N, CA, C and O of each residue as an XYZ file, in Angstrom:
912
protein
N      10.896    -12.286     13.023
C      11.199    -13.105     11.847
C      12.141    -12.350     10.908
O      12.048    -11.128     10.796
N      13.037    -13.058     10.237
C      13.982    -12.381      9.343
C      13.295    -11.834      8.105
O      12.304    -12.387      7.627
N      13.833    -10.753      7.603
C      13.320    -10.187      6.362
C      14.176    -10.658      5.199
O      15.270    -11.189      5.389
N      13.667    -10.457      4.006
C      14.411    -10.794      2.793
C      14.422     -9.578      1.879
O      13.371     -8.998      1.601
N      15.586     -9.194      1.416
C      15.716     -8.078      0.477
C      15.923     -8.621     -0.929
O      16.802     -9.449     -1.168
N      15.100     -8.142     -1.853
C      15.168     -8.595     -3.242
C      15.414     -7.386     -4.140
O      14.663     -6.412     -4.103
N      16.465     -7.456     -4.940
C      16.785     -6.370     -5.859
C      15.923     -6.494     -7.112
O      15.971     -7.510     -7.806
N      15.132     -5.451     -7.401
C      14.295     -5.443     -8.597
C      15.106     -4.961     -9.793
O      15.070     -5.565    -10.865
N      15.836     -3.870     -9.600
C      16.789     -3.379    -10.594
C      17.837     -2.549     -9.861
O      17.881     -2.557     -8.631
N      18.676     -1.837    -10.596
C      19.799     -1.136     -9.972
C      19.367     -0.043     -8.993
O      20.146      0.364     -8.131
N      18.121      0.433     -9.128
C      17.674      1.545     -8.268
C      16.409      1.210     -7.486
O      15.760      2.104     -6.942
N      16.057     -0.069     -7.428
C      14.778     -0.434     -6.826
C      14.892     -1.768     -6.096
O      15.460     -2.727     -6.619
N      14.343     -1.818     -4.872
C      14.357     -3.033     -4.073
C      12.989     -3.251     -3.426
O      12.222     -2.313     -3.210
N      12.712     -4.516     -3.126
C      11.569     -4.838     -2.255
C      12.093     -5.607     -1.054
O      12.997     -6.433     -1.174
N      11.517     -5.327      0.094
C      11.910     -5.971      1.337
C      10.704     -6.752      1.839
O       9.668     -6.170      2.162
N      10.844     -8.068      1.902
C       9.751     -8.948      2.312
C       9.814     -9.152      3.820
O      10.827     -9.607      4.351
N       8.727     -8.812      4.503
C       8.694     -8.823      5.969
C       7.443     -9.536      6.458
O       6.403     -8.905      6.641
N       7.531    -10.832      6.668
C       6.436    -11.592      7.281
C       5.108    -11.396      6.564
O       4.076    -11.203      7.207
N       5.129    -11.443      5.249
C       3.898    -11.300      4.486
C       3.560     -9.881      4.100
O       2.563     -9.645      3.417
N       4.379     -8.924      4.528
C       4.200     -7.517      4.156
C       5.400     -7.098      3.313
O       6.526     -7.532      3.555
N       5.148     -6.263      2.337
C       6.217     -5.886      1.397
C       6.486     -4.387      1.499
O       5.564     -3.571      1.478
N       7.765     -4.045      1.609
C       8.240     -2.665      1.669
C       9.077     -2.412      0.420
O       9.732     -3.325     -0.083
N       9.058     -1.188     -0.079
C       9.821     -0.864     -1.282
C      10.826      0.251     -1.000
O      10.591      1.117     -0.157
N      11.935      0.215     -1.709
C      12.932      1.272     -1.668
C      13.229      1.686     -3.101
O      13.619      0.860     -3.926
N      13.044      2.968     -3.391
C      13.274      3.520     -4.723
C      14.343      4.591     -4.621
O      14.240      5.489     -3.785
N      15.359      4.511     -5.451
C      16.438      5.496     -5.446
C      16.398      6.325     -6.718
O      16.123      5.815     -7.804
N      16.679      7.624     -6.563
C      16.853      8.512     -7.703
C      18.299      8.948     -7.783
O      19.191      8.271     -7.273
N      18.529     10.085     -8.427
C      19.891     10.610     -8.512
C      20.287     11.377     -7.251
O      21.470     11.490     -6.932
N      19.285     11.907     -6.532
C      19.580     12.793     -5.403
C      19.137     12.250     -4.049
O      19.751     12.565     -3.030
N      18.092     11.447     -4.023
C      17.617     10.899     -2.753
C      16.868      9.599     -3.004
O      16.587      9.237     -4.147
N      16.552      8.906     -1.920
C      15.844      7.634     -1.995
C      14.563      7.718     -1.165
O      14.465      8.494     -0.215
N      13.594      6.903     -1.550
C      12.302      6.891     -0.857
C      11.976      5.477     -0.407
O      11.939      4.548     -1.214
N      11.739      5.326      0.896
C      11.246      4.083      1.462
C       9.726      4.158      1.453
O       9.152      5.141      1.922
N       9.076      3.144      0.930
C       7.614      3.118      0.900
C       7.143      2.086      1.921
O       7.233      0.879      1.695
N       6.638      2.588      3.051
C       6.191      1.831      4.218
C       7.382      1.292      5.016
O       8.509      1.233      4.525
N       7.091      0.900      6.268
C       8.154      0.374      7.129
C       7.761     -0.957      7.764
O       8.333     -1.343      8.783
N       6.800     -1.659      7.181
C       6.541     -3.047      7.525
C       5.928     -3.301      8.880
O       5.545     -2.382      9.604
N       5.846     -4.588      9.202
C       5.212     -5.042     10.439
C       6.236     -5.351     11.526
O       5.986     -5.117     12.709
N       7.392     -5.879     11.117
C       8.436     -6.254     12.074
C       9.773     -5.659     11.661
O      10.805     -6.325     11.736
N       9.754     -4.403     11.225
C      10.964     -3.760     10.732
C      11.223     -2.425     11.441
O      11.250     -1.377     10.797
N      11.414     -2.461     12.765
C      11.762     -1.205     13.441
C      13.059     -0.604     12.916
O      13.314      0.589     13.078
N      13.887     -1.458     12.275
C      15.149     -1.003     11.699
C      15.049     -0.811     10.188
O      16.051     -0.927      9.482
N      13.850     -0.520      9.687
C      13.652     -0.375      8.238
C      14.589      0.673      7.638
O      15.121      0.476      6.546
N      14.791      1.774      8.340
C      15.676      2.820      7.824
C      17.111      2.308      7.706
O      17.801      2.614      6.733
N      17.562      1.532      8.691
C      18.921      0.985      8.640
C      19.074      0.010      7.482
O      20.105     -0.001      6.809
N      18.051     -0.808      7.247
C      18.081     -1.746      6.124
C      18.206     -0.976      4.819
O      18.987     -1.345      3.942
N      17.429      0.099      4.696
C      17.461      0.910      3.475
C      18.834      1.552      3.293
O      19.348      1.614      2.176
N      19.422      2.025      4.375
C      20.726      2.716      4.267
C      21.867      1.749      3.954
O      22.943      2.172      3.531
N      21.634      0.461      4.157
C      22.629     -0.523      3.727
C      22.592     -0.717      2.210
O      23.537     -1.239      1.618
N      21.483     -0.286      1.587
C      21.311     -0.461      0.145
C      21.650      0.785     -0.650
O      21.970      0.694     -1.836
N      21.585      1.950     -0.014
C      21.872      3.205     -0.700
C      22.476      4.210      0.260
O      22.133      4.234      1.443
N      23.372      5.037     -0.248
C      23.975      6.107      0.546
C      23.219      7.418      0.396
O      23.567      8.406      1.042
N      22.203      7.441     -0.433
C      21.457      8.674     -0.683
C      20.643      9.092      0.537
O      20.260      8.246      1.345
N      20.374     10.392      0.678
C      19.464     10.837      1.733
C      18.133     10.089      1.611
O      17.613      9.900      0.512
N      17.592      9.668      2.758
C      16.432      8.776      2.762
C      15.185      9.479      3.284
O      15.216     10.136      4.324
N      14.087      9.331      2.546
C      12.781      9.824      2.979
C      11.808      8.651      3.038
O      12.092      7.560      2.543
N      10.645      8.903      3.659
C       9.645      7.853      3.858
C       8.287      8.304      3.350
O       7.892      9.455      3.539
N       7.582      7.398      2.710
C       6.166      7.571      2.371
C       5.408      6.367      2.892
O       5.856      5.231      2.733
N       4.257      6.608      3.515
C       3.376      5.520      3.938
C       2.167      5.443      3.015
O       1.482      6.441      2.790
N       1.909      4.244      2.480
C       0.713      4.067      1.653
C      -0.547      4.191      2.492
O      -1.587      4.631      2.001
N      -0.453      3.803      3.754
C      -1.528      3.984      4.732
C      -0.955      3.647      6.096
O       0.239      3.374      6.218
N      -1.802      3.664      7.131
C      -1.268      3.617      8.492
C      -1.665      2.391      9.287
O      -1.570      2.408     10.514
N      -2.108      1.321      8.632
C      -2.332      0.094      9.385
C      -1.020     -0.334     10.038
O       0.062     -0.055      9.523
N      -1.131     -1.009     11.167
C       0.043     -1.280     12.005
C       1.124     -2.088     11.289
O       2.302     -1.991     11.631
N       0.726     -2.883     10.298
C       1.727     -3.702      9.609
C       2.478     -2.930      8.525
O       3.201     -3.518      7.721
N       2.300     -1.600      8.511
C       2.999     -0.770      7.527
C       3.824      0.351      8.168
O       4.441      1.146      7.459
N       3.838      0.420      9.503
C       4.449      1.579     10.157
C       5.437      1.209     11.265
O       5.761      2.053     12.100
N       5.920     -0.034     11.288
C       6.721     -0.484     12.434
C       8.038      0.270     12.586
O       8.579      0.357     13.688
N       8.563      0.821     11.474
C       9.824      1.540     11.560
C       9.702      3.037     11.386
O      10.700      3.717     11.147
N       8.494      3.562     11.503
C       8.287      5.000     11.284
C       9.015      5.881     12.290
O       9.329      7.032     11.989
N       9.287      5.355     13.482
C       9.893      6.189     14.515
C      11.301      6.650     14.151
O      11.842      7.548     14.794
N      11.898      6.046     13.128
C      13.228      6.477     12.687
C      13.177      7.762     11.868
O      14.219      8.333     11.546
N      11.982      8.216     11.532
C      11.801      9.391     10.690
C      11.048     10.473     11.456
O       9.998     10.207     12.041
N      11.582     11.684     11.453
C      10.894     12.802     12.100
C       9.660     13.222     11.311
O       8.678     13.692     11.885
N       9.715     13.051      9.993
C       8.594     13.412      9.132
C       8.534     12.440      7.961
O       9.515     11.759      7.662
N       7.397     12.379      7.309
C       7.175     11.390      6.244
C       5.944     11.820      5.455
O       5.096     12.566      5.946
N       5.867     11.331      4.217
C       4.719     11.611      3.357
C       3.568     10.661      3.703
O       3.762      9.460      3.892
N       2.361     11.239      3.780
C       1.158     10.438      4.046
C      -0.053     11.274      3.672
O      -0.004     12.502      3.752
N      -1.124     10.637      3.271
C      -2.360     11.380      3.045
C      -2.850     11.982      4.362
O      -2.830     11.302      5.388
N      -3.290     13.243      4.356
C      -3.835     13.817      5.591
C      -5.099     13.094      6.058
O      -5.452     13.156      7.236
N      -5.777     12.411      5.135
C      -6.981     11.658      5.503
C      -6.656     10.401      6.314
O      -7.554      9.717      6.804
N      -5.369     10.112      6.445
C      -4.939      8.922      7.172
C      -4.465      9.232      8.584
O      -4.096      8.322      9.327
N      -4.470     10.504      8.961
C      -3.869     10.873     10.242
C      -4.574     10.234     11.434
O      -3.907      9.762     12.355
N      -5.910     10.207     11.438
C      -6.627      9.621     12.575
C      -6.258      8.149     12.741
O      -6.048      7.678     13.859
N      -6.182      7.437     11.640
C      -5.794      6.022     11.674
C      -4.361      5.887     12.215
O      -4.079      5.011     13.033
N      -3.471      6.759     11.750
C      -2.069      6.694     12.175
C      -1.915      6.996     13.662
O      -1.222      6.274     14.378
N      -2.557      8.053     14.117
C      -2.428      8.422     15.533
C      -3.078      7.378     16.434
O      -2.590      7.123     17.535
N      -4.177      6.771     15.977
C      -4.842      5.760     16.806
C      -3.975      4.517     16.969
O      -4.146      3.751     17.918
N      -3.038      4.321     16.031
C      -2.096      3.201     16.128
C      -0.836      3.587     16.894
O       0.116      2.810     16.962
N      -0.831      4.793     17.474
C       0.318      5.252     18.244
C       1.401      5.898     17.419
O       2.513      6.101     17.904
N       1.094      6.227     16.173
C       2.088      6.800     15.285
C       2.533      8.190     15.707
O       1.714      9.028     16.082
N       3.843      8.427     15.643
C       4.425      9.707     16.004
C       5.058     10.348     14.767
O       5.155      9.722     13.712
N       5.477     11.577     14.908
C       6.158     12.267     13.826
C       5.245     13.216     13.071
O       4.039     13.265     13.314
N       5.833     13.967     12.153
C       5.120     14.987     11.395
C       4.733     14.453     10.026
O       5.573     13.942      9.285
N       3.452     14.576      9.700
C       2.960     14.131      8.405
C       3.162     15.239      7.376
O       2.714     16.369      7.572
N       3.833     14.910      6.288
C       3.912     15.806      5.130
C       2.773     15.396      4.198
O       2.857     14.342      3.567
N       1.716     16.195      4.094
C       0.527     15.739      3.374
C       0.752     15.615      1.872
O       1.346     16.493      1.246
N       0.273     14.526      1.310
C       0.292     14.324     -0.141
C      -1.076     13.802     -0.565
O      -1.763     13.129      0.204
N      -1.460     14.119     -1.791
C      -2.725     13.646     -2.331
C      -2.598     13.537     -3.843
O      -1.563     13.866     -4.423
N      -3.655     13.076     -4.459
C      -3.595     12.755     -5.884
C      -3.069     13.915     -6.722
O      -3.499     15.059     -6.576
N      -2.131     13.589     -7.599
C      -1.535     14.593     -8.472
C      -0.244     15.166     -7.947
O       0.534     15.746     -8.706
N       0.001     15.012     -6.643
C       1.279     15.471     -6.094
C       2.403     14.586     -6.617
O       2.190     13.423     -6.958
N       3.595     15.153     -6.675
C       4.759     14.399     -7.130
C       5.877     14.475     -6.103
O       5.968     15.428     -5.330
N       6.721     13.460     -6.110
C       7.924     13.418     -5.283
C       9.094     13.180     -6.224
O       9.170     12.141     -6.879
N      10.000     14.140     -6.289
C      11.127     14.081     -7.224
C      12.362     13.575     -6.492
O      12.895     14.251     -5.612
N      12.806     12.391     -6.860
C      14.001     11.804     -6.246
C      15.269     12.208     -6.985
O      16.367     11.784     -6.624
N      15.114     13.030     -8.022
C      16.226     13.405     -8.882
C      16.295     12.441    -10.050
O      16.818     11.334     -9.921
N      15.767     12.862    -11.188
C      15.736     11.982    -12.350
C      14.738     10.859    -12.245
O      14.704      9.972    -13.098
N      13.928     10.886    -11.212
C      12.890      9.862    -11.005
C      11.737     10.524    -10.251
O      11.803     10.717     -9.037
N      10.682     10.868    -10.987
C       9.561     11.605    -10.409
C       8.387     10.657    -10.198
O       7.891     10.050    -11.148
N       7.951     10.534     -8.968
C       6.849      9.653     -8.589
C       5.565     10.455     -8.450
O       5.598     11.613     -8.035
N       4.441      9.851     -8.791
C       3.153     10.546     -8.723
C       2.219      9.820     -7.758
O       2.142      8.591     -7.750
N       1.513     10.604     -6.945
C       0.592     10.058     -5.947
C      -0.792      9.842     -6.560
O      -1.282     10.667     -7.332
N      -1.404      8.726     -6.203
C      -2.778      8.404     -6.604
C      -3.575      8.092     -5.344
O      -3.147      7.276     -4.527
N      -4.725      8.730     -5.177
C      -5.582      8.441     -4.023
C      -6.348      7.136     -4.251
O      -6.898      6.907     -5.328
N      -6.374      6.277     -3.211
C      -7.120      5.010     -3.277
C      -7.902      4.769     -1.986
O      -7.734      3.721     -1.364
N      -8.752      5.710     -1.566
C      -9.471      5.517     -0.302
C     -10.441      4.337     -0.375
O     -10.914      3.952     -1.445
N     -10.715      3.783      0.797
C     -11.666      2.674      0.895
C     -11.157      1.619      1.853
O     -11.818      1.306      2.843
N      -9.990      1.068      1.569
C      -9.362      0.158      2.534
C      -9.100      0.928      3.819
O      -9.389      0.438      4.911
N      -8.558      2.125      3.691
C      -8.512      3.111      4.771
C      -8.839      4.464      4.148
O      -8.794      4.600      2.925
N      -9.165      5.467      4.960
C      -9.566      6.759      4.384
C      -8.483      7.433      3.553
O      -8.777      8.162      2.606
N      -7.222      7.181      3.919
C      -6.132      7.863      3.227
C      -5.188      6.930      2.495
O      -4.016      7.258      2.307
N      -5.676      5.780      2.081
C      -4.824      4.880      1.300
C      -4.397      5.576      0.008
O      -5.213      6.196     -0.674
N      -3.119      5.467     -0.313
C      -2.606      6.045     -1.550
C      -1.740      5.012     -2.263
O      -1.264      4.045     -1.668
N      -1.555      5.253     -3.562
C      -0.646      4.458     -4.377
C       0.365      5.394     -5.012
O       0.212      6.614     -4.965
N       1.401      4.816     -5.608
C       2.471      5.594     -6.227
C       2.715      5.069     -7.635
O       2.929      3.872     -7.827
N       2.682      5.950     -8.605
C       3.079      5.578     -9.962
C       4.566      5.879    -10.130
O       5.016      7.001     -9.894
N       5.316      4.864    -10.538
C       6.739      5.017    -10.814
C       6.962      4.858    -12.317
O       7.032      3.732    -12.811
N       7.074      5.969    -13.052
C       7.253      5.867    -14.507
C       8.515      5.112    -14.908
O       8.546      4.473    -15.959
N       9.559      5.181    -14.079
C      10.816      4.512    -14.433
C      10.625      3.007    -14.595
O      11.166      2.403    -15.521
N       9.856      2.407    -13.694
C       9.590      0.970    -13.753
C       8.231      0.662    -14.377
O       7.849     -0.501    -14.506
N       7.511      1.705    -14.760
C       6.141      1.560    -15.278
C       5.319      0.666    -14.345
O       4.674     -0.294    -14.763
N       5.377      1.032    -13.055
C       4.705      0.253    -12.021
C       3.796      1.145    -11.184
O       4.069      2.328    -10.984
N       2.711      0.548    -10.702
C       1.839      1.174     -9.710
C       2.086      0.449     -8.395
O       1.781     -0.737     -8.265
N       2.640      1.165     -7.418
C       2.882      0.598     -6.094
C       1.613      0.860     -5.288
O       1.318      2.000     -4.930
N       0.865     -0.210     -5.006
C      -0.556     -0.060     -4.680
C      -0.906     -0.114     -3.208
O      -2.052      0.159     -2.852
N       0.044     -0.461     -2.326
C      -0.360     -0.649     -0.939
C      -1.231     -1.885     -0.815
O      -0.941     -2.913     -1.428
N      -2.305     -1.798     -0.024
C      -3.164     -2.963      0.230
C      -4.364     -3.117     -0.705
O      -4.794     -4.251     -0.920
N      -4.933     -2.050     -1.276
C      -6.203     -2.207     -1.988
C      -6.165     -3.134     -3.195
O      -7.171     -3.768     -3.514
N      -5.018     -3.225     -3.872
C      -4.932     -4.030     -5.090
C      -3.922     -5.148     -4.857
O      -2.718     -4.901     -4.782
N      -4.421     -6.385     -4.741
C      -3.579     -7.535     -4.430
C      -4.405     -8.792     -4.635
O      -5.616     -8.728     -4.843
N      -3.725     -9.958     -4.572
C      -4.445    -11.221     -4.686
C      -4.429    -12.003     -3.376
O      -4.695    -13.205     -3.359
N      -4.113    -11.312     -2.277
C      -4.112    -11.947     -0.966
C      -5.401    -11.668     -0.204
O      -6.498    -11.858     -0.728
N      -5.255    -11.215      1.034
C      -6.413    -10.913      1.876
C      -6.553     -9.402      2.020
O      -5.602     -8.718      2.398
N      -7.732     -8.890      1.719
C      -7.987     -7.457      1.796
C      -8.895     -7.193      2.990
O     -10.052     -7.613      3.008
N      -8.361     -6.495      3.982
C      -9.117     -6.208      5.206
C     -10.118     -5.085      4.939
O      -9.741     -3.965      4.594
N     -11.405     -5.410      5.107
C     -12.463     -4.416      4.920
C     -13.452     -4.459      6.072
O     -14.637     -4.185      5.882
N     -12.978     -4.802      7.271
C     -13.845     -4.829      8.441
C     -13.331     -3.843      9.479
O     -12.138     -3.545      9.539
N     -14.251     -3.345     10.292
C     -13.875     -2.459     11.381
C     -13.826     -0.998     10.968
O     -14.200     -0.623      9.857
N     -13.354     -0.194     11.898
C     -13.292      1.250     11.708
C     -12.404      1.612     10.529
O     -11.400      0.953     10.262
N     -12.786      2.657      9.838
C     -12.034      3.260      8.728
C     -12.256      2.582      7.375
O     -11.823      3.121      6.357
N     -12.919      1.413      7.324
C     -13.089      0.727      6.039
C     -14.400      1.160      5.368
O     -15.400      1.404      6.044
N     -14.385      1.251      4.041
C     -15.568      1.667      3.294
C     -15.529      0.990      1.918
O     -14.782      1.405      1.031
N     -16.341     -0.053      1.756
C     -16.299     -0.834      0.519
C     -16.824     -0.049     -0.681
O     -16.357     -0.247     -1.802
N     -17.781      0.832     -0.457
C     -18.268      1.664     -1.563
C     -17.169      2.597     -2.085
O     -16.983      2.732     -3.294
N     -16.455      3.228     -1.173
C     -15.341      4.097     -1.590
C     -14.248      3.283     -2.275
O     -13.611      3.752     -3.219
N     -14.039      2.074     -1.795
C     -13.041      1.190     -2.386
C     -13.351      0.943     -3.864
O     -12.469      1.049     -4.717
N     -14.604      0.615     -4.154
C     -15.008      0.381     -5.542
C     -14.812      1.650     -6.371
O     -14.316      1.590     -7.496
N     -15.201      2.791     -5.815
C     -15.036      4.055     -6.531
C     -13.591      4.361     -6.840
O     -13.273      4.872     -7.913
N     -12.704      4.045     -5.889
C     -11.276      4.289     -6.101
C     -10.731      3.434     -7.238
O      -9.979      3.917     -8.085
N     -11.112      2.170     -7.250
C     -10.620      1.286     -8.302
C     -11.151      1.701     -9.668
O     -10.439      1.620    -10.668
N     -12.390      2.142     -9.706
C     -12.939      2.601    -10.988
C     -12.221      3.865    -11.468
O     -12.001      4.043    -12.666
N     -11.864      4.730    -10.538
C     -11.181      5.978    -10.901
C      -9.781      5.725    -11.444
O      -9.212      6.587    -12.113
N      -9.226      4.558    -11.165
C      -7.891      4.222    -11.668
C      -7.842      4.160    -13.191
O      -6.765      4.239    -13.782
N      -9.004      4.018    -13.830
C      -9.023      3.944    -15.290
C      -8.420      5.201    -15.920
O      -7.967      5.175    -17.065
N      -8.418      6.298    -15.165
C      -7.817      7.542    -15.667
C      -6.308      7.397    -15.879
O      -5.693      8.199    -16.580
N      -5.720      6.365    -15.265
C      -4.275      6.161    -15.361
C      -3.914      4.977    -16.253
O      -2.762      4.546    -16.279
N      -4.889      4.457    -16.975
C      -4.615      3.337    -17.882
C      -3.496      3.713    -18.856
O      -3.473      4.817    -19.399
N      -2.586      2.789    -19.063
C      -1.471      3.036    -19.965
C      -0.262      3.656    -19.298
O       0.793      3.785    -19.919
N      -0.405      4.045    -18.028
C       0.710      4.673    -17.313
C       1.604      3.647    -16.614
O       2.725      3.964    -16.217
N       1.107      2.425    -16.466
C       1.890      1.387    -15.795
C       1.574      0.033    -16.425
O       0.482     -0.194    -16.946
N       2.560     -0.856    -16.363
C       2.432     -2.184    -16.961
C       2.206     -3.279    -15.932
O       1.728     -4.361    -16.272
N       2.544     -3.007    -14.676
C       2.340     -3.997    -13.625
C       2.072     -3.288    -12.304
O       2.355     -2.101    -12.143
N       1.526     -4.041    -11.375
C       1.169     -3.515    -10.059
C       1.998     -4.231     -9.006
O       2.147     -5.453     -9.033
N       2.543     -3.436     -8.064
C       3.372     -3.971     -6.984
C       2.611     -3.819     -5.665
O       2.620     -2.737     -5.077
N       1.960     -4.867     -5.196
C       1.181     -4.774     -3.958
C       2.048     -4.930     -2.709
O       3.204     -5.348     -2.778
N       1.461     -4.587     -1.579
C       2.144     -4.769     -0.294
C       1.993     -6.192      0.241
O       2.745     -6.601      1.125
N       1.033     -6.945     -0.284
C       0.797     -8.323      0.148
C       0.522     -9.186     -1.084
O       0.235     -8.676     -2.167
N       0.614    -10.494     -0.894
C       0.269    -11.408     -1.970
C       1.364    -11.506     -3.012
O       2.537    -11.264     -2.728
N       0.964    -11.866     -4.227
C       1.929    -12.091     -5.301
C       2.591    -10.792     -5.729
O       2.034     -9.704     -5.586
N       3.806    -10.945     -6.263
C       4.542     -9.805     -6.812
C       5.149    -10.217     -8.141
O       5.839    -11.234     -8.213
N       4.903     -9.437     -9.212
C       3.888     -8.386     -9.300
C       2.537     -8.999     -9.675
O       2.419    -10.218     -9.806
N       1.527     -8.157     -9.846
C       0.252     -8.613    -10.393
C      -0.079     -7.771    -11.622
O       0.430     -6.663    -11.789
N      -0.939     -8.316    -12.476
C      -1.312     -7.642    -13.711
C      -2.349     -6.558    -13.450
O      -3.178     -6.708    -12.552
N      -2.322     -5.471    -14.214
C      -3.379     -4.460    -14.096
C      -4.783     -5.021    -14.303
O      -5.762     -4.410    -13.872
N      -4.891     -6.173    -14.957
C      -6.214     -6.767    -15.178
C      -6.903     -7.146    -13.874
O      -8.119     -7.339    -13.850
N      -6.137     -7.256    -12.783
C      -6.746     -7.609    -11.499
C      -7.702     -6.531    -11.006
O      -8.610     -6.819    -10.227
N      -7.509     -5.292    -11.453
C      -8.349     -4.186    -10.965
C      -9.815     -4.433    -11.314
O     -10.682     -4.304    -10.449
N     -10.103     -4.783    -12.553
C     -11.497     -5.023    -12.942
C     -12.067     -6.237    -12.220
O     -13.257     -6.275    -11.907
N     -11.225     -7.225    -11.956
C     -11.677     -8.405    -11.219
C     -12.041     -8.044     -9.779
O     -13.031     -8.542     -9.241
N     -11.243     -7.182     -9.161
C     -11.535     -6.745     -7.793
C     -12.808     -5.909     -7.737
O     -13.584     -6.022     -6.788
N     -13.025     -5.078     -8.742
C     -14.263     -4.289     -8.801
C     -15.469     -5.216     -8.859
O     -16.428     -5.038     -8.108
N     -15.424     -6.202     -9.746
C     -16.534     -7.150     -9.883
C     -16.791     -7.883     -8.571
O     -17.939     -8.048     -8.158
N     -15.702     -8.326     -7.910
C     -15.850     -9.050     -6.652
C     -16.456     -8.167     -5.568
O     -17.376     -8.589     -4.868
N     -15.948     -6.945     -5.423
C     -16.455     -6.042     -4.380
C     -17.906     -5.657     -4.645
O     -18.705     -5.559     -3.714
N     -18.243     -5.441     -5.904
C     -19.630     -5.098     -6.229
C     -20.570     -6.258     -5.925
O     -21.714     -6.034     -5.528
N     -20.109     -7.489     -6.103
C     -20.963     -8.635     -5.772
C     -21.186     -8.730     -4.263
O     -22.252     -9.153     -3.816
N     -20.187     -8.339     -3.485
C     -20.362     -8.318     -2.028
C     -21.371     -7.249     -1.637
O     -22.252     -7.490     -0.811
N     -21.242     -6.071     -2.229
C     -22.179     -4.984     -1.926
C     -23.605     -5.336     -2.347
O     -24.569     -4.944     -1.691
N     -23.728     -6.075     -3.441
C     -25.063     -6.442     -3.942
C     -25.677     -7.600     -3.170
O     -26.863     -7.893     -3.325
N     -24.875     -8.260     -2.338
C     -25.379     -9.384     -1.567
C     -25.400    -10.695     -2.331
O     -25.982    -11.676     -1.868
N     -24.775    -10.719     -3.487
C     -24.789    -11.939     -4.303
C     -23.562    -12.819     -4.092
O     -23.529    -13.958     -4.556
N     -22.557    -12.300     -3.397
C     -21.363    -13.094     -3.120
C     -21.611    -14.011     -1.933
O     -22.315    -13.642     -0.993
N     -21.035    -15.200     -1.976
C     -21.199    -16.156     -0.890
C     -20.074    -15.984      0.120
O     -18.897    -16.103     -0.221
N     -20.443    -15.704      1.362
C     -19.459    -15.512      2.411
C     -19.644    -16.499      3.537
O     -20.691    -17.134      3.659
N     -18.609    -16.624      4.368
C     -18.705    -17.493      5.533
C     -18.182    -16.752      6.753
O     -17.234    -15.972      6.663
N     -18.811    -17.006      7.891
C     -18.397    -16.362      9.124
C     -17.059    -16.931      9.593
O     -16.785    -18.123      9.448
N     -16.244    -16.060     10.150
C     -14.937    -16.480     10.657
C     -14.558    -15.580     11.819
O     -15.133    -14.507     11.999
N     -13.588    -16.024     12.605
C     -13.063    -15.223     13.710
C     -11.652    -14.768     13.346
O     -10.811    -15.581     12.961
N     -11.398    -13.474     13.470
C     -10.074    -12.938     13.171
C      -9.726    -11.887     14.209
O     -10.402    -10.864     14.321
N      -8.671    -12.141     14.965
C      -8.223    -11.221     16.015
C      -9.350    -10.891     16.990
O      -9.442     -9.765     17.479
N     -10.210    -11.876     17.273
C     -11.314    -11.659     18.194
C     -12.517    -10.981     17.580
O     -13.480    -10.675     18.283
N     -12.480    -10.739     16.271
C     -13.602    -10.129     15.567
C     -14.347    -11.191     14.756
O     -13.733    -12.039     14.109
N     -15.669    -11.129     14.800
C     -16.464    -11.981     13.924
C     -16.623    -11.269     12.594
O     -17.197    -10.182     12.528
N     -16.120    -11.873     11.550
C     -16.121    -11.258     10.228
C     -16.789    -12.190      9.224
O     -17.086    -13.346      9.529
N     -17.017    -11.671      8.028
C     -17.485    -12.495      6.924
C     -16.378    -12.545      5.885
O     -15.875    -11.513      5.439
N     -16.013    -13.747      5.511
C     -14.907    -13.961      4.572
C     -15.471    -14.334      3.200
O     -16.206    -15.310      3.050
N     -15.106    -13.533      2.218
C     -15.545    -13.781      0.849
C     -14.327    -14.190      0.016
O     -13.418    -13.390     -0.206
N     -14.322    -15.424     -0.433
C     -13.245    -15.919     -1.269
C     -13.660    -15.753     -2.731
O     -14.527    -16.468     -3.233
N     -13.021    -14.793     -3.398
C     -13.378    -14.473     -4.773
C     -12.204    -14.832     -5.681
O     -11.102    -15.070     -5.186
N     -12.410    -14.877     -6.981
C     -11.299    -15.249     -7.867
C     -10.025    -14.423     -7.686
O      -8.935    -14.996     -7.702
N     -10.117    -13.067     -7.511
C      -8.837    -12.359     -7.399
C      -8.258    -12.330     -5.992
O      -7.036    -12.320     -5.838
N      -9.100    -12.315     -4.958
C      -8.591    -12.093     -3.601
C      -9.636    -12.540     -2.587
O     -10.769    -12.871     -2.938
N      -9.224    -12.539     -1.308
C     -10.138    -12.810     -0.212
C     -10.487    -11.505      0.476
O      -9.596    -10.800      0.950
N     -11.760    -11.172      0.539
C     -12.217     -9.961      1.223
C     -12.696    -10.329      2.615
O     -13.518    -11.232      2.776
N     -12.184     -9.633      3.620
C     -12.574     -9.844      5.014
C     -13.418     -8.642      5.420
O     -12.907     -7.531      5.562
N     -14.719     -8.876      5.605
C     -15.672     -7.775      5.777
C     -16.435     -7.924      7.094
O     -16.414     -8.980      7.727
N     -17.112     -6.836      7.494
C     -17.981     -6.870      8.670
C     -19.148     -7.810      8.422
O     -20.000     -7.980      9.294
């Protein structure tokens, strides 16, 4: 399926790929691609059509719909806690480990890593002070949040969202990998409430089949949670 490139500002783009969103951020010295989508084996080429700067890659996590173009990069930034998930999906290349508090300097544009484990063990987000945005990957969105199968942990997910309060005031909007773009930071508290109701057994769910898996689908005000 064709992708769509949308210019956010002079140094920032989003690439829409079959329901998955990839970001490209440029600084003065280099550019950073955030994820490589589900059907974008040529993600690096798409990025190089938008900027002449040296290009690096960061993965928010390693689910298959975020790594389709990783083979174009010999190395890339990723949480070390995500390596098992990445290798199990056939991912190749060298992981440059990043974790909360680490920064990536693009030259005049310094990005900060935030850990968001739960959706996967090594899910991370990126704070971009230039756009006052939190690039959240999958955990924060108003679409469907996969929380079934190996590597998912709903308790850790809730803890991660609660820990985000330490960054209040650092961003004005959230840029998810799925669903609406952008979303308000107020969605975080709504997602916490929804996930806690699932953990408490008070949320109403319905059985469904997804990719041959029997799951429980919880339709909550902010998002749909797909759980074991």
